[in-house]
C-alpha positions in Angstrom: -22.3 12.4 -22.4 -22.1 9.8 -25.0 -20.8 6.2 -23.6 -17.5 5.1 -25.1 -16.9 1.4 -25.4 -14.8 -0.7 -23.3 -11.6 -1.5 -25.3 -10.2 -5.0 -25.6 -6.7 -3.8 -24.9 -7.9 -3.0 -21.3 -8.5 -6.6 -20.5 -5.8 -8.9 -18.8 -5.6 -12.3 -17.1 -4.2 -13.0 -13.5 -0.8 -15.2 -13.6 1.6 -15.8 -10.7 5.0 -15.3 -11.1 6.0 -18.6 -10.4 3.9 -19.9 -13.4 4.8 -16.9 -15.9 6.8 -19.1 -18.4 4.0 -21.6 -18.2 1.3 -19.3 -19.0 2.4 -16.0 -20.5 2.4 -17.1 -24.1 -1.0 -18.4 -23.7 -2.2 -15.3 -22.2 -0.9 -13.2 -24.9 -2.2 -15.5 -27.6 -5.6 -14.8 -26.3 -5.0 -11.1 -26.8 -4.8 -10.4 -23.1 -2.3 -8.7 -20.9 -1.1 -10.3 -17.8 -1.5 -9.3 -14.3 1.6 -10.8 -12.8 1.1 -11.5 -8.9 4.2 -11.8 -6.8 4.5 -13.4 -3.4 7.0 -12.3 -0.9 9.5 -15.1 -1.3 9.4 -14.5 -5.2 11.0 -11.2 -4.7 13.7 -12.4 -2.3 14.8 -15.0 -4.9 13.9 -13.1 -7.9 16.2 -14.1 -10.9 16.8 -10.7 -12.8 17.8 -12.3 -16.0 14.3 -14.1 -16.0 12.7 -10.9 -15.0 14.6 -9.1 -18.0 13.5 -11.8 -20.4 9.7 -11.4 -19.6 10.2 -7.6 -19.9 11.7 -8.1 -23.3 8.6 -10.2 -24.5 6.3 -7.6 -22.9 7.8 -4.8 -24.9 6.2 -6.2 -27.8 2.7 -6.1 -26.4 0.6 -3.1 -27.2 -0.4 -2.6 -23.5 1.8 -2.6 -20.4 1.2 -5.3 -17.8 -0.4 -5.0 -14.3 1.2 -6.2 -11.2 -0.3 -7.6 -8.1 1.9 -7.0 -4.9 2.3 -9.6 -2.1 -0.2 -9.1 0.6 0.0 -12.2 3.0 0.7 -10.9 6.7 1.3 -7.0 5.1 -0.6 -4.0 6.2 0.1 -0.5 4.8 -1.9 1.0 8.0 -0.3 -1.4 10.5 0.0 0.2 14.0 3.2 -2.3 14.6 6.0 -0.5 13.0 7.7 -3.8 12.2 4.8 -4.8 10.2 4.9 -1.3 8.4 8.5 -1.8 7.8 8.1 -5.4 6.3 5.0 -4.0 4.1 7.3 -1.1 2.9 10.2 -3.4 1.9 7.7 -5.8 -0.1 6.0 -2.9 -1.9 9.4 -1.4 -2.7 10.7 -4.7 -4.1 7.4 -4.9 -6.0 7.9 -1.3 -7.6 11.5 -2.3 -8.5 10.1 -5.3 -10.5 7.2 -3.3 -12.0 9.9 -0.6 -13.3 11.8 -3.4 -15.0 8.5 -5.1 -16.4 7.2 -1.6 -17.7 3.9 -2.1 -15.6 1.4 0.6 -15.7 -0.3 -0.4 -12.5 0.3 -2.1 -9.1 -2.6 -3.5 -7.1 -2.1 -3.4 -3.4 -4.0 -5.0 -0.7 -5.0 -2.7 2.3 -5.0 -5.1 5.1 -7.7 -3.5 7.0 -10.7 -5.1 8.5 -13.1 -4.1 11.2 -12.7 -7.1 13.4 -8.9 -6.8 13.8 -9.2 -3.0 14.2 -12.4 -2.6 16.2 -13.1 1.2 16.5 -9.6 1.7 14.9 -10.5 2.7 11.3 -9.2 6.4 11.8 -6.2 5.1 13.3 -5.4 2.8 10.5 -6.1 5.4 7.9 -3.7 7.9 9.7 -1.1 5.2 9.6 -1.7 4.3 6.0 -1.8 8.2 5.1 1.7 8.3 6.4 2.9 5.1 4.7 2.0 5.9 1.0 3.6 9.1 0.1 7.3 7.7 -0.4 5.7 5.1 -2.5 3.8 7.5 -4.4 7.1 9.4 -5.3 8.6 6.2 -6.7 5.4 5.4 -8.5 5.4 8.6 -10.2 9.2 8.2 -11.1 8.4 5.0 -12.9 5.2 6.0 -14.4 3.2 3.2 -12.6 0.0 4.0 -10.6 -1.0 2.1 -7.5 -4.5 0.8 -6.9 -6.0 -0.1 -3.5 -8.1 -3.3 -3.8 -11.2 -3.8 -1.6 -10.9 -7.2 0.3 -12.7 -7.5 3.7 -14.4 -3.9 3.6 -18.0 -4.0 4.3 -18.3 -0.2 3.0 -16.1 1.7 0.8 -15.6 4.4 3.6 -11.8 3.5 4.6 -10.7 3.1 1.0 -12.2 6.4 0.0 -11.1 8.3 3.1 -7.5 7.2 2.2 -7.2 7.8 -1.5 -9.2 11.3 -1.2 -6.8 12.2 1.6 -3.6 11.5 -0.4 -5.4 13.0 -3.5 -2.5 11.9 -5.8 -3.0 11.1 -9.6 -0.9 8.0 -8.9 -3.2 6.4 -6.2 -6.6 5.2 -6.8 -8.9 2.2 -6.4 -9.1 -1.3 -7.7 -12.7 -2.7 -7.5 -12.9 -6.4 -6.9 -16.4 -7.7 -7.8 -16.1 -11.0 -6.1 -14.7 -9.5 -2.8 -17.4 -7.0 -2.9 -20.1 -9.7 -3.4 -18.5 -11.7 -0.5 -17.8 -8.9 2.1 -19.4 -5.8 0.9 -22.8 -4.5 2.8 -22.8 -1.3 0.5 -24.9 -1.4 -2.8 -22.6 -2.0 -5.8 -23.7 1.2 -7.6 -23.1 3.4 -4.5 -19.8 1.8 -4.0 -18.8 2.5 -7.6 -20.3 6.0 -7.6 -18.0 6.9 -4.3 -14.7 5.5 -6.2 -15.6 6.4 -9.8 -13.4 9.3 -10.2 -10.3 7.3 -9.0 -11.3 3.9 -10.4 -8.2 2.7 -12.0 -8.8 -1.2 -12.3 -11.2 -4.0 -12.0 -10.7 -7.6 -10.7 -13.4 -9.9 -12.3 -14.3 -13.2 -10.8 -17.4 -14.8 -9.5 -18.8 -16.6 -6.2 -21.9 -17.5 -4.5 -21.4 -15.4 -1.4 -20.1 -18.1 0.7 -16.4 -18.2 0.0 -13.7 -16.5 -2.4 -14.2 -19.0 -5.0 -12.8 -17.1 -8.0 -15.3 -19.0 -10.3 -15.6 -18.0 -13.9 -17.9 -15.0 -14.7 -21.5 -16.1 -14.6 -20.9 -19.2 -12.6 -21.8 -17.4 -9.4 -24.2 -14.7 -8.2 -22.2 -11.4 -9.0 -24.3 -9.0 -11.2 -21.8 -8.2 -13.8 -24.4 -6.7 -16.3 -25.0 -4.1 -13.5 -21.1 -3.6 -13.2 -20.5 -3.0 -16.7 -23.5 -0.9 -17.3 -21.9 1.5 -14.7 -18.3 1.2 -16.0 -19.4 1.8 -19.4 -21.0 5.2 -18.3 -17.6 6.5 -16.9 -15.4 9.0 -19.0 -12.5 7.0 -18.2 -12.6 3.5 -18.5 -10.4 1.3 -15.9 -8.3 -1.5 -17.1 -9.4 -5.0 -16.1 -8.2 -8.4 -15.0 -10.0 -11.8 -15.2 -8.6 -13.2 -11.9 -9.3 -17.0 -13.0 -7.2 -19.6 -11.2 -7.0 -22.0 -14.0 -6.6 -22.1 -17.9 -10.0 -23.6 -18.2 -11.6 -21.1 -15.9 -9.9 -18.2 -17.9 -11.6 -19.7 -21.3 -15.0 -19.7 -19.6 -14.7 -16.3 -18.1 -13.9 -15.0 -21.7 -16.9 -16.8 -23.1 -19.1 -15.4 -20.8 -17.6 -11.9 -20.9 -18.6 -11.9 -24.7 -22.5 -11.8 -23.7 -21.8 -9.0 -21.3 -19.3 -7.0 -23.7 -20.0 -7.8 -27.3 -17.1 -5.4 -28.3 
């Protein structure tokens, strides 16, 4: 199969909702699409007029935005029903905001790690498998897919099992290269091969394997050349977000990306 290039309109930049008016214009001026990150309190105090103003601006952009759901203290596979209830409320609030903003994708953290769930991976998957279907019905209704992001997972197994079990066109993977390098014990190509059929989105940032630094691309040890070689071979290209935490780091990531992705 002939490789098709990654397209510039697939590339975005991280921006917290609290800083949206400070950074949105500069992100759009760079030709990027925003990935708007909400925290829980943002959703409790959300100014609908402000939300609609941002939505009006984004309607003039060729590509629909991405949303990052809140994740602190939340867990879709929680065994405690009150934690599940709080997680459901936050994700439904996120989908409400995503509908107004016209988002094509919401990124969700899974909340699983083997240290907090020793020997309970199957129990966590079963809980998450019951948790997501109502959300996926809403996602389909608003034409916005959900992507599960790897965080503390050492292997892809729990994420692959959950996504495959639900088997929905509205539910897939977000591969975070920085988190994989920091926590993953499975080779990148093996991980990517297992999720490729449902790979919706990429998070791009760098580190040295000791902390989640979110350095610009090329300023850590992540093998982005290997990542892009694999992604370029896929028939369906994922959208991507540069997860830089400052304007300066975003520019440095863009410069590094030019060497990896000449188009």
